[in-house]
LONU-321135 format. One record per residue (C-alpha): x, y, z; residue in three letters. Coordinates in pm, whole numbers, always signed. Example, Ala and Ser with C-alpha at 12.3 -4.5 7.8 and 13.67 -1.06 7.14 Angstrom:
2
<r><c1>+1230</c1><c2>-450</c2><c3>+780</c3><residuo>ALA</residuo></r>
<r><c1>+1367</c1><c2>-106</c2><c3>+714</c3><residuo>SER</residuo></r>
end
This chain:
279
<r><c1>+2228</c1><c2>+221</c2><c3>+1713</c3><residuo>MET</residuo></r>
<r><c1>+2530</c1><c2>+130</c2><c3>+1925</c3><residuo>ALA</residuo></r>
<r><c1>+2638</c1><c2>-155</c2><c3>+2150</c3><residuo>THR</residuo></r>
<r><c1>+2439</c1><c2>-160</c2><c3>+2477</c3><residuo>SER</residuo></r>
<r><c1>+2173</c1><c2>+83</c2><c3>+2353</c3><residuo>ASP</residuo></r>
<r><c1>+1853</c1><c2>-2</c2><c3>+2542</c3><residuo>ILE</residuo></r>
<r><c1>+1508</c1><c2>+27</c2><c3>+2388</c3><residuo>TYR</residuo></r>
<r><c1>+1180</c1><c2>-15</c2><c3>+2575</c3><residuo>THR</residuo></r>
<r><c1>+877</c1><c2>-85</c2><c3>+2359</c3><residuo>ILE</residuo></r>
<r><c1>+505</c1><c2>-102</c2><c3>+2439</c3><residuo>ALA</residuo></r>
<r><c1>+212</c1><c2>-136</c2><c3>+2204</c3><residuo>GLY</residuo></r>
<r><c1>-129</c1><c2>-289</c2><c3>+2136</c3><residuo>ASP</residuo></r>
<r><c1>-138</c1><c2>-650</c2><c3>+2015</c3><residuo>VAL</residuo></r>
<r><c1>-514</c1><c2>-685</c2><c3>+1960</c3><residuo>PHE</residuo></r>
<r><c1>-535</c1><c2>-525</c2><c3>+1615</c3><residuo>GLN</residuo></r>
<r><c1>-327</c1><c2>-794</c2><c3>+1448</c3><residuo>THR</residuo></r>
<r><c1>-338</c1><c2>-872</c2><c3>+1076</c3><residuo>LYS</residuo></r>
<r><c1>-143</c1><c2>-1117</c2><c3>+862</c3><residuo>ARG</residuo></r>
<r><c1>+59</c1><c2>-895</c2><c3>+631</c3><residuo>ALA</residuo></r>
<r><c1>+375</c1><c2>-831</c2><c3>+435</c3><residuo>LEU</residuo></r>
<r><c1>+651</c1><c2>-625</c2><c3>+598</c3><residuo>ARG</residuo></r>
<r><c1>+831</c1><c2>-370</c2><c3>+380</c3><residuo>PHE</residuo></r>
<r><c1>+1160</c1><c2>-221</c2><c3>+503</c3><residuo>LEU</residuo></r>
<r><c1>+1135</c1><c2>+108</c2><c3>+313</c3><residuo>GLY</residuo></r>
<r><c1>+1422</c1><c2>+327</c2><c3>+202</c3><residuo>GLY</residuo></r>
<r><c1>+1628</c1><c2>+275</c2><c3>-112</c3><residuo>ASN</residuo></r>
<r><c1>+1613</c1><c2>-106</c2><c3>-97</c3><residuo>VAL</residuo></r>
<r><c1>+1424</c1><c2>-197</c2><c3>-418</c3><residuo>ASP</residuo></r>
<r><c1>+1153</c1><c2>-386</c2><c3>-228</c3><residuo>ASP</residuo></r>
<r><c1>+813</c1><c2>-452</c2><c3>-380</c3><residuo>GLY</residuo></r>
<r><c1>+561</c1><c2>-711</c2><c3>-493</c3><residuo>VAL</residuo></r>
<r><c1>+539</c1><c2>-714</c2><c3>-871</c3><residuo>THR</residuo></r>
<r><c1>+203</c1><c2>-791</c2><c3>-1029</c3><residuo>VAL</residuo></r>
<r><c1>+301</c1><c2>-713</c2><c3>-1386</c3><residuo>ASN</residuo></r>
<r><c1>+36</c1><c2>-927</c2><c3>-1554</c3><residuo>ALA</residuo></r>
<r><c1>-229</c1><c2>-728</c2><c3>-1371</c3><residuo>LEU</residuo></r>
<r><c1>-88</c1><c2>-395</c2><c3>-1487</c3><residuo>GLY</residuo></r>
<r><c1>-58</c1><c2>-513</c2><c3>-1846</c3><residuo>ALA</residuo></r>
<r><c1>-416</c1><c2>-643</c2><c3>-1846</c3><residuo>ALA</residuo></r>
<r><c1>-556</c1><c2>-316</c2><c3>-1711</c3><residuo>ILE</residuo></r>
<r><c1>-364</c1><c2>-123</c2><c3>-1975</c3><residuo>CYS</residuo></r>
<r><c1>-466</c1><c2>-355</c2><c3>-2260</c3><residuo>ALA</residuo></r>
<r><c1>-830</c1><c2>-321</c2><c3>-2158</c3><residuo>GLY</residuo></r>
<r><c1>-816</c1><c2>+61</c2><c3>-2172</c3><residuo>ASN</residuo></r>
<r><c1>-984</c1><c2>+68</c2><c3>-1832</c3><residuo>HIS</residuo></r>
<r><c1>-1169</c1><c2>+387</c2><c3>-1748</c3><residuo>THR</residuo></r>
<r><c1>-1299</c1><c2>+315</c2><c3>-1398</c3><residuo>THR</residuo></r>
<r><c1>-1166</c1><c2>+132</c2><c3>-1096</c3><residuo>GLY</residuo></r>
<r><c1>-1101</c1><c2>+95</c2><c3>-726</c3><residuo>THR</residuo></r>
<r><c1>-795</c1><c2>-7</c2><c3>-525</c3><residuo>ILE</residuo></r>
<r><c1>-824</c1><c2>-86</c2><c3>-155</c3><residuo>THR</residuo></r>
<r><c1>-569</c1><c2>-197</c2><c3>+105</c3><residuo>ALA</residuo></r>
<r><c1>-491</c1><c2>-211</c2><c3>+475</c3><residuo>TRP</residuo></r>
<r><c1>-170</c1><c2>-26</c2><c3>+571</c3><residuo>VAL</residuo></r>
<r><c1>+36</c1><c2>+50</c2><c3>+882</c3><residuo>MET</residuo></r>
<r><c1>+344</c1><c2>+272</c2><c3>+893</c3><residuo>ILE</residuo></r>
<r><c1>+610</c1><c2>+349</c2><c3>+1157</c3><residuo>PRO</residuo></r>
<r><c1>+698</c1><c2>+705</c2><c3>+1256</c3><residuo>ASN</residuo></r>
<r><c1>+1046</c1><c2>+723</c2><c3>+1102</c3><residuo>ASN</residuo></r>
<r><c1>+958</c1><c2>+755</c2><c3>+734</c3><residuo>TYR</residuo></r>
<r><c1>+1113</c1><c2>+1048</c2><c3>+549</c3><residuo>THR</residuo></r>
<r><c1>+997</c1><c2>+994</c2><c3>+191</c3><residuo>ALA</residuo></r>
<r><c1>+674</c1><c2>+932</c2><c3>+2</c3><residuo>ALA</residuo></r>
<r><c1>+567</c1><c2>+566</c2><c3>+20</c3><residuo>MET</residuo></r>
<r><c1>+375</c1><c2>+398</c2><c3>-258</c3><residuo>CYS</residuo></r>
<r><c1>+93</c1><c2>+153</c2><c3>-182</c3><residuo>ILE</residuo></r>
<r><c1>+16</c1><c2>+57</c2><c3>-544</c3><residuo>PHE</residuo></r>
<r><c1>+158</c1><c2>+166</c2><c3>-877</c3><residuo>SER</residuo></r>
<r><c1>+168</c1><c2>+77</c2><c3>-1245</c3><residuo>ALA</residuo></r>
<r><c1>+434</c1><c2>+198</c2><c3>-1484</c3><residuo>GLY</residuo></r>
<r><c1>+617</c1><c2>+175</c2><c3>-1813</c3><residuo>ASP</residuo></r>
<r><c1>+943</c1><c2>-23</c2><c3>-1812</c3><residuo>ASN</residuo></r>
<r><c1>+1096</c1><c2>+213</c2><c3>-2068</c3><residuo>ASN</residuo></r>
<r><c1>+956</c1><c2>+556</c2><c3>-1980</c3><residuo>VAL</residuo></r>
<r><c1>+985</c1><c2>+751</c2><c3>-1656</c3><residuo>ALA</residuo></r>
<r><c1>+687</c1><c2>+977</c2><c3>-1726</c3><residuo>THR</residuo></r>
<r><c1>+407</c1><c2>+724</c2><c3>-1768</c3><residuo>GLU</residuo></r>
<r><c1>+265</c1><c2>+579</c2><c3>-1448</c3><residuo>TYR</residuo></r>
<r><c1>-12</c1><c2>+583</c2><c3>-1191</c3><residuo>MET</residuo></r>
<r><c1>+40</c1><c2>+571</c2><c3>-817</c3><residuo>LYS</residuo></r>
<r><c1>-159</c1><c2>+559</c2><c3>-494</c3><residuo>PHE</residuo></r>
<r><c1>+72</c1><c2>+660</c2><c3>-212</c3><residuo>SER</residuo></r>
<r><c1>+130</c1><c2>+820</c2><c3>+128</c3><residuo>ILE</residuo></r>
<r><c1>+308</c1><c2>+1156</c2><c3>+134</c3><residuo>THR</residuo></r>
<r><c1>+560</c1><c2>+1266</c2><c3>+396</c3><residuo>THR</residuo></r>
<r><c1>+279</c1><c2>+1478</c2><c3>+541</c3><residuo>ALA</residuo></r>
<r><c1>+71</c1><c2>+1165</c2><c3>+609</c3><residuo>GLY</residuo></r>
<r><c1>-174</c1><c2>+1240</c2><c3>+328</c3><residuo>LYS</residuo></r>
<r><c1>-297</c1><c2>+995</c2><c3>+65</c3><residuo>LEU</residuo></r>
<r><c1>-211</c1><c2>+1088</c2><c3>-295</c3><residuo>GLN</residuo></r>
<r><c1>-337</c1><c2>+967</c2><c3>-632</c3><residuo>PHE</residuo></r>
<r><c1>-145</c1><c2>+1059</c2><c3>-948</c3><residuo>MET</residuo></r>
<r><c1>-168</c1><c2>+980</c2><c3>-1318</c3><residuo>ILE</residuo></r>
<r><c1>+129</c1><c2>+1087</c2><c3>-1531</c3><residuo>VAL</residuo></r>
<r><c1>+122</c1><c2>+1046</c2><c3>-1909</c3><residuo>ASP</residuo></r>
<r><c1>+407</c1><c2>+1254</c2><c3>-2048</c3><residuo>GLY</residuo></r>
<r><c1>+280</c1><c2>+1529</c2><c3>-1820</c3><residuo>THR</residuo></r>
<r><c1>+79</c1><c2>+1506</c2><c3>-1502</c3><residuo>THR</residuo></r>
<r><c1>-289</c1><c2>+1447</c2><c3>-1579</c3><residuo>ARG</residuo></r>
<r><c1>-423</c1><c2>+1438</c2><c3>-1226</c3><residuo>VAL</residuo></r>
<r><c1>-252</c1><c2>+1492</c2><c3>-891</c3><residuo>ASP</residuo></r>
<r><c1>-482</c1><c2>+1490</c2><c3>-591</c3><residuo>VAL</residuo></r>
<r><c1>-424</c1><c2>+1442</c2><c3>-219</c3><residuo>SER</residuo></r>
<r><c1>-634</c1><c2>+1435</c2><c3>+92</c3><residuo>THR</residuo></r>
<r><c1>-661</c1><c2>+1788</c2><c3>+226</c3><residuo>THR</residuo></r>
<r><c1>-578</c1><c2>+1676</c2><c3>+579</c3><residuo>ASN</residuo></r>
<r><c1>-329</c1><c2>+1434</c2><c3>+728</c3><residuo>LYS</residuo></r>
<r><c1>-506</c1><c2>+1099</c2><c3>+746</c3><residuo>VAL</residuo></r>
<r><c1>-234</c1><c2>+837</c2><c3>+812</c3><residuo>ILE</residuo></r>
<r><c1>-63</c1><c2>+826</c2><c3>+1152</c3><residuo>TYR</residuo></r>
<r><c1>+204</c1><c2>+581</c2><c3>+1273</c3><residuo>PRO</residuo></r>
<r><c1>+136</c1><c2>+251</c2><c3>+1447</c3><residuo>TRP</residuo></r>
<r><c1>-230</c1><c2>+218</c2><c3>+1338</c3><residuo>ARG</residuo></r>
<r><c1>-405</c1><c2>+1</c2><c3>+1085</c3><residuo>TRP</residuo></r>
<r><c1>-593</c1><c2>+198</c2><c3>+818</c3><residuo>TYR</residuo></r>
<r><c1>-823</c1><c2>+80</c2><c3>+542</c3><residuo>HIS</residuo></r>
<r><c1>-757</c1><c2>+303</c2><c3>+240</c3><residuo>VAL</residuo></r>
<r><c1>-928</c1><c2>+322</c2><c3>-99</c3><residuo>ALA</residuo></r>
<r><c1>-894</c1><c2>+516</c2><c3>-423</c3><residuo>ILE</residuo></r>
<r><c1>-1205</c1><c2>+515</c2><c3>-642</c3><residuo>VAL</residuo></r>
<r><c1>-1220</c1><c2>+654</c2><c3>-997</c3><residuo>GLN</residuo></r>
<r><c1>-1566</c1><c2>+665</c2><c3>-1155</c3><residuo>ASP</residuo></r>
<r><c1>-1447</c1><c2>+831</c2><c3>-1477</c3><residuo>GLY</residuo></r>
<r><c1>-1555</c1><c2>+1175</c2><c3>-1353</c3><residuo>VAL</residuo></r>
<r><c1>-1335</c1><c2>+1245</c2><c3>-1051</c3><residuo>ALA</residuo></r>
<r><c1>-1143</c1><c2>+1043</c2><c3>-792</c3><residuo>PRO</residuo></r>
<r><c1>-1256</c1><c2>+979</c2><c3>-437</c3><residuo>LYS</residuo></r>
<r><c1>-1028</c1><c2>+874</c2><c3>-153</c3><residuo>ILE</residuo></r>
<r><c1>-1158</c1><c2>+689</c2><c3>+153</c3><residuo>TYR</residuo></r>
<r><c1>-994</c1><c2>+624</c2><c3>+488</c3><residuo>VAL</residuo></r>
<r><c1>-1163</c1><c2>+372</c2><c3>+716</c3><residuo>ASN</residuo></r>
<r><c1>-1475</c1><c2>+400</c2><c3>+503</c3><residuo>GLY</residuo></r>
<r><c1>-1499</c1><c2>+779</c2><c3>+521</c3><residuo>VAL</residuo></r>
<r><c1>-1474</c1><c2>+991</c2><c3>+205</c3><residuo>SER</residuo></r>
<r><c1>-1200</c1><c2>+1252</c2><c3>+245</c3><residuo>GLN</residuo></r>
<r><c1>-1181</c1><c2>+1618</c2><c3>+144</c3><residuo>ALA</residuo></r>
<r><c1>-941</c1><c2>+1648</c2><c3>-150</c3><residuo>LEU</residuo></r>
<r><c1>-696</c1><c2>+1911</c2><c3>-274</c3><residuo>THR</residuo></r>
<r><c1>-585</c1><c2>+1912</c2><c3>-638</c3><residuo>TYR</residuo></r>
<r><c1>-234</c1><c2>+2005</c2><c3>-750</c3><residuo>ALA</residuo></r>
<r><c1>-318</c1><c2>+1921</c2><c3>-1115</c3><residuo>THR</residuo></r>
<r><c1>-664</c1><c2>+1904</c2><c3>-1274</c3><residuo>THR</residuo></r>
<r><c1>-579</c1><c2>+1849</c2><c3>-1642</c3><residuo>THR</residuo></r>
<r><c1>-786</c1><c2>+1531</c2><c3>-1661</c3><residuo>GLU</residuo></r>
<r><c1>-935</c1><c2>+1446</c2><c3>-1323</c3><residuo>ILE</residuo></r>
<r><c1>-1145</c1><c2>+1162</c2><c3>-1467</c3><residuo>GLY</residuo></r>
<r><c1>-839</c1><c2>+969</c2><c3>-1584</c3><residuo>GLN</residuo></r>
<r><c1>-777</c1><c2>+607</c2><c3>-1477</c3><residuo>TRP</residuo></r>
<r><c1>-573</c1><c2>+387</c2><c3>-1716</c3><residuo>PHE</residuo></r>
<r><c1>-726</c1><c2>+454</c2><c3>-2057</c3><residuo>ASP</residuo></r>
<r><c1>-451</c1><c2>+696</c2><c3>-2170</c3><residuo>ASP</residuo></r>
<r><c1>-161</c1><c2>+492</c2><c3>-2029</c3><residuo>LEU</residuo></r>
<r><c1>-88</c1><c2>+285</c2><c3>-2337</c3><residuo>ASP</residuo></r>
<r><c1>+267</c1><c2>+188</c2><c3>-2238</c3><residuo>GLY</residuo></r>
<r><c1>+194</c1><c2>+35</c2><c3>-1898</c3><residuo>ILE</residuo></r>
<r><c1>+355</c1><c2>-308</c2><c3>-1871</c3><residuo>ASP</residuo></r>
<r><c1>+404</c1><c2>-355</c2><c3>-1498</c3><residuo>ASN</residuo></r>
<r><c1>+238</c1><c2>-301</c2><c3>-1162</c3><residuo>ALA</residuo></r>
<r><c1>+378</c1><c2>-308</c2><c3>-811</c3><residuo>CYS</residuo></r>
<r><c1>+252</c1><c2>-322</c2><c3>-453</c3><residuo>ILE</residuo></r>
<r><c1>+473</c1><c2>-138</c2><c3>-206</c3><residuo>GLY</residuo></r>
<r><c1>+677</c1><c2>+73</c2><c3>-447</c3><residuo>ALA</residuo></r>
<r><c1>+656</c1><c2>+298</c2><c3>-751</c3><residuo>LEU</residuo></r>
<r><c1>+812</c1><c2>+90</c2><c3>-1029</c3><residuo>TYR</residuo></r>
<r><c1>+872</c1><c2>+285</c2><c3>-1347</c3><residuo>SER</residuo></r>
<r><c1>+1147</c1><c2>+301</c2><c3>-1610</c3><residuo>ASN</residuo></r>
<r><c1>+1310</c1><c2>-12</c2><c3>-1462</c3><residuo>ASN</residuo></r>
<r><c1>+1362</c1><c2>+155</c2><c3>-1124</c3><residuo>ALA</residuo></r>
<r><c1>+1203</c1><c2>+122</c2><c3>-781</c3><residuo>TYR</residuo></r>
<r><c1>+1130</c1><c2>+442</c2><c3>-587</c3><residuo>THR</residuo></r>
<r><c1>+901</c1><c2>+543</c2><c3>-301</c3><residuo>GLU</residuo></r>
<r><c1>+948</c1><c2>+203</c2><c3>-136</c3><residuo>GLU</residuo></r>
<r><c1>+690</c1><c2>+141</c2><c3>+137</c3><residuo>PHE</residuo></r>
<r><c1>+794</c1><c2>+117</c2><c3>+501</c3><residuo>MET</residuo></r>
<r><c1>+567</c1><c2>-81</c2><c3>+731</c3><residuo>GLY</residuo></r>
<r><c1>+292</c1><c2>-332</c2><c3>+655</c3><residuo>TYR</residuo></r>
<r><c1>+43</c1><c2>-386</c2><c3>+372</c3><residuo>ILE</residuo></r>
<r><c1>-227</c1><c2>-649</c2><c3>+345</c3><residuo>THR</residuo></r>
<r><c1>-561</c1><c2>-729</c2><c3>+177</c3><residuo>ASP</residuo></r>
<r><c1>-501</c1><c2>-544</c2><c3>-150</c3><residuo>VAL</residuo></r>
<r><c1>-805</c1><c2>-561</c2><c3>-378</c3><residuo>ASP</residuo></r>
<r><c1>-837</c1><c2>-423</c2><c3>-730</c3><residuo>VAL</residuo></r>
<r><c1>-1150</c1><c2>-358</c2><c3>-934</c3><residuo>TRP</residuo></r>
<r><c1>-1087</c1><c2>-219</c2><c3>-1281</c3><residuo>SER</residuo></r>
<r><c1>-1274</c1><c2>-206</c2><c3>-1610</c3><residuo>GLY</residuo></r>
<r><c1>-1496</c1><c2>+6</c2><c3>-1830</c3><residuo>THR</residuo></r>
<r><c1>-1826</c1><c2>+11</c2><c3>-1639</c3><residuo>THR</residuo></r>
<r><c1>-1957</c1><c2>+189</c2><c3>-1331</c3><residuo>SER</residuo></r>
<r><c1>-1951</c1><c2>-140</c2><c3>-1139</c3><residuo>ALA</residuo></r>
<r><c1>-1573</c1><c2>-108</c2><c3>-1100</c3><residuo>ASN</residuo></r>
<r><c1>-1602</c1><c2>+219</c2><c3>-909</c3><residuo>ALA</residuo></r>
<r><c1>-1715</c1><c2>+106</c2><c3>-565</c3><residuo>LEU</residuo></r>
<r><c1>-1983</c1><c2>+303</c2><c3>-389</c3><residuo>THR</residuo></r>
<r><c1>-1928</c1><c2>+440</c2><c3>-39</c3><residuo>ALA</residuo></r>
<r><c1>-2130</c1><c2>+151</c2><c3>+99</c3><residuo>GLU</residuo></r>
<r><c1>-1921</c1><c2>-103</c2><c3>-92</c3><residuo>GLN</residuo></r>
<r><c1>-1599</c1><c2>+50</c2><c3>+40</c3><residuo>VAL</residuo></r>
<r><c1>-1731</c1><c2>-2</c2><c3>+393</c3><residuo>ILE</residuo></r>
<r><c1>-1822</c1><c2>-360</c2><c3>+302</c3><residuo>GLN</residuo></r>
<r><c1>-1466</c1><c2>-419</c2><c3>+181</c3><residuo>ASP</residuo></r>
<r><c1>-1330</c1><c2>-271</c2><c3>+503</c3><residuo>MET</residuo></r>
<r><c1>-1555</c1><c2>-507</c2><c3>+700</c3><residuo>SER</residuo></r>
<r><c1>-1421</c1><c2>-811</c2><c3>+515</c3><residuo>GLY</residuo></r>
<r><c1>-1719</c1><c2>-865</c2><c3>+286</c3><residuo>TYR</residuo></r>
<r><c1>-1548</c1><c2>-800</c2><c3>-46</c3><residuo>HIS</residuo></r>
<r><c1>-1787</c1><c2>-674</c2><c3>-315</c3><residuo>PRO</residuo></r>
<r><c1>-1807</c1><c2>-907</c2><c3>-615</c3><residuo>THR</residuo></r>
<r><c1>-1628</c1><c2>-850</c2><c3>-943</c3><residuo>GLY</residuo></r>
<r><c1>-1275</c1><c2>-784</c2><c3>-818</c3><residuo>ALA</residuo></r>
<r><c1>-1007</c1><c2>-823</c2><c3>-1083</c3><residuo>LEU</residuo></r>
<r><c1>-744</c1><c2>-919</c2><c3>-825</c3><residuo>ALA</residuo></r>
<r><c1>-746</c1><c2>-1000</c2><c3>-452</c3><residuo>ASP</residuo></r>
<r><c1>-422</c1><c2>-1035</c2><c3>-252</c3><residuo>TYR</residuo></r>
<r><c1>-473</c1><c2>-1147</c2><c3>+109</c3><residuo>GLU</residuo></r>
<r><c1>-100</c1><c2>-1185</c2><c3>+193</c3><residuo>PHE</residuo></r>
<r><c1>-178</c1><c2>-1462</c2><c3>+441</c3><residuo>ASP</residuo></r>
<r><c1>+126</c1><c2>-1668</c2><c3>+349</c3><residuo>GLY</residuo></r>
<r><c1>+126</c1><c2>-1650</c2><c3>-29</c3><residuo>ASP</residuo></r>
<r><c1>+99</c1><c2>-1403</c2><c3>-317</c3><residuo>LEU</residuo></r>
<r><c1>-186</c1><c2>-1582</c2><c3>-489</c3><residuo>LEU</residuo></r>
<r><c1>-449</c1><c2>-1367</c2><c3>-655</c3><residuo>ASP</residuo></r>
<r><c1>-766</c1><c2>-1509</c2><c3>-500</c3><residuo>LYS</residuo></r>
<r><c1>-1018</c1><c2>-1301</c2><c3>-696</c3><residuo>ALA</residuo></r>
<r><c1>-1129</c1><c2>-1593</c2><c3>-911</c3><residuo>THR</residuo></r>
<r><c1>-946</c1><c2>-1877</c2><c3>-741</c3><residuo>GLY</residuo></r>
<r><c1>-734</c1><c2>-1920</c2><c3>-1052</c3><residuo>ALA</residuo></r>
<r><c1>-437</c1><c2>-1708</c2><c3>-945</c3><residuo>GLY</residuo></r>
<r><c1>-438</c1><c2>-1522</c2><c3>-1276</c3><residuo>THR</residuo></r>
<r><c1>-241</c1><c2>-1225</c2><c3>-1145</c3><residuo>TYR</residuo></r>
<r><c1>-27</c1><c2>-1386</c2><c3>-875</c3><residuo>THR</residuo></r>
<r><c1>+254</c1><c2>-1162</c2><c3>-753</c3><residuo>GLY</residuo></r>
<r><c1>+629</c1><c2>-1200</c2><c3>-706</c3><residuo>THR</residuo></r>
<r><c1>+833</c1><c2>-1071</c2><c3>-411</c3><residuo>ILE</residuo></r>
<r><c1>+1133</c1><c2>-854</c2><c3>-494</c3><residuo>VAL</residuo></r>
<r><c1>+1376</c1><c2>-774</c2><c3>-212</c3><residuo>GLY</residuo></r>
<r><c1>+1368</c1><c2>-851</c2><c3>+160</c3><residuo>ALA</residuo></r>
<r><c1>+992</c1><c2>-867</c2><c3>+215</c3><residuo>ILE</residuo></r>
<r><c1>+856</c1><c2>-1121</c2><c3>+464</c3><residuo>ILE</residuo></r>
<r><c1>+516</c1><c2>-1248</c2><c3>+580</c3><residuo>TYR</residuo></r>
<r><c1>+436</c1><c2>-1170</c2><c3>+943</c3><residuo>CYS</residuo></r>
<r><c1>+168</c1><c2>-1089</c2><c3>+1198</c3><residuo>ASP</residuo></r>
<r><c1>+154</c1><c2>-712</c2><c3>+1229</c3><residuo>ALA</residuo></r>
<r><c1>+20</c1><c2>-490</c2><c3>+1505</c3><residuo>ASN</residuo></r>
<r><c1>+126</c1><c2>-174</c2><c3>+1688</c3><residuo>GLU</residuo></r>
<r><c1>+365</c1><c2>-363</c2><c3>+1915</c3><residuo>PHE</residuo></r>
<r><c1>+535</c1><c2>-547</c2><c3>+1627</c3><residuo>ALA</residuo></r>
<r><c1>+566</c1><c2>-223</c2><c3>+1429</c3><residuo>CYS</residuo></r>
<r><c1>+723</c1><c2>-35</c2><c3>+1719</c3><residuo>ARG</residuo></r>
<r><c1>+960</c1><c2>-323</c2><c3>+1795</c3><residuo>LEU</residuo></r>
<r><c1>+1066</c1><c2>-375</c2><c3>+1432</c3><residuo>THR</residuo></r>
<r><c1>+1107</c1><c2>-15</c2><c3>+1325</c3><residuo>PHE</residuo></r>
<r><c1>+1173</c1><c2>+155</c2><c3>+1659</c3><residuo>GLY</residuo></r>
<r><c1>+1445</c1><c2>-67</c2><c3>+1803</c3><residuo>ALA</residuo></r>
<r><c1>+1562</c1><c2>-210</c2><c3>+1473</c3><residuo>GLY</residuo></r>
<r><c1>+1536</c1><c2>-572</c2><c3>+1367</c3><residuo>ILE</residuo></r>
<r><c1>+1705</c1><c2>-772</c2><c3>+1648</c3><residuo>PRO</residuo></r>
<r><c1>+2028</c1><c2>-952</c2><c3>+1558</c3><residuo>VAL</residuo></r>
<r><c1>+2151</c1><c2>-1279</c2><c3>+1705</c3><residuo>THR</residuo></r>
<r><c1>+2343</c1><c2>-1128</c2><c3>+1993</c3><residuo>ALA</residuo></r>
<r><c1>+2075</c1><c2>-883</c2><c3>+2107</c3><residuo>ASP</residuo></r>
<r><c1>+1910</c1><c2>-943</c2><c3>+2442</c3><residuo>ASN</residuo></r>
<r><c1>+1532</c1><c2>-925</c2><c3>+2383</c3><residuo>VAL</residuo></r>
<r><c1>+1271</c1><c2>-974</c2><c3>+2657</c3><residuo>SER</residuo></r>
<r><c1>+904</c1><c2>-977</c2><c3>+2560</c3><residuo>ILE</residuo></r>
<r><c1>+585</c1><c2>-1008</c2><c3>+2765</c3><residuo>THR</residuo></r>
<r><c1>+215</c1><c2>-944</c2><c3>+2705</c3><residuo>VAL</residuo></r>
<r><c1>-42</c1><c2>-823</c2><c3>+2957</c3><residuo>SER</residuo></r>
<r><c1>-404</c1><c2>-717</c2><c3>+2902</c3><residuo>ASN</residuo></r>
<r><c1>-359</c1><c2>-688</c2><c3>+2528</c3><residuo>GLY</residuo></r>
<r><c1>-42</c1><c2>-478</c2><c3>+2545</c3><residuo>VAL</residuo></r>
<r><c1>+298</c1><c2>-611</c2><c3>+2444</c3><residuo>GLY</residuo></r>
<r><c1>+613</c1><c2>-497</c2><c3>+2625</c3><residuo>TYR</residuo></r>
<r><c1>+975</c1><c2>-546</c2><c3>+2519</c3><residuo>ALA</residuo></r>
<r><c1>+1320</c1><c2>-451</c2><c3>+2639</c3><residuo>ILE</residuo></r>
<r><c1>+1592</c1><c2>-472</c2><c3>+2376</c3><residuo>VAL</residuo></r>
<r><c1>+1960</c1><c2>-439</c2><c3>+2463</c3><residuo>ILE</residuo></r>
<r><c1>+2154</c1><c2>-390</c2><c3>+2142</c3><residuo>GLN</residuo></r>
<r><c1>+2480</c1><c2>-579</c2><c3>+2111</c3><residuo>GLN</residuo></r>
<r><c1>+2581</c1><c2>-460</c2><c3>+1763</c3><residuo>ALA</residuo></r>
end
């Protein structure tokens, strides 16, 4: 951007959620939930489900991780649930070598929209849902497609919004994440059914969650009310109200600085902004 660049922004303001904003790029941003990752590993969990609401801008150029768990000392032991540069959802388990690498066959994530996403592992094969709909999947690796966490003996961390492994952050998320829920254990109850995924999307969280992060102003794990797996912000992540308009304004025109001239108005559920850059 340059001085006197002018940006005009318009976008929907109705689909607003309280969320965390991630800047993306090589900025080492993430929300660490290490106690959660260690507990899942120690329990040799074989089944589980991770759900979240996500929104991305259109200027991402690298894979972006929604949830991961890794080994602080080894680069080749981790799991991740992420968005590829092709807009597909990907689930990977790496234990020395890749055990399972599966992605949605089609592009499922587009910019400026809220999506409810879910990865479900029932111990037989993974399922990926977008807005409650089970997606067609394409496998790059099928060595052990029923794998969850039971082979990942060295996992000692977990992270929302980045792949954290071998003491390094990669695949930092760009955009917004909220309402991250985790079910994980050794019984079929931890692998949500299609109906339960829809319930979660509708706000009626199925019982038995190991962790529940609402991101409504704190990082408290609300699954049991005890905050057992409360997270920690790393980097320049902030709480905010997120919708299409906010996403376009933040990531399209750049975060306004003090000297910028910003005019904002809202009409019939659509936000409009004119930003004159001064730096």
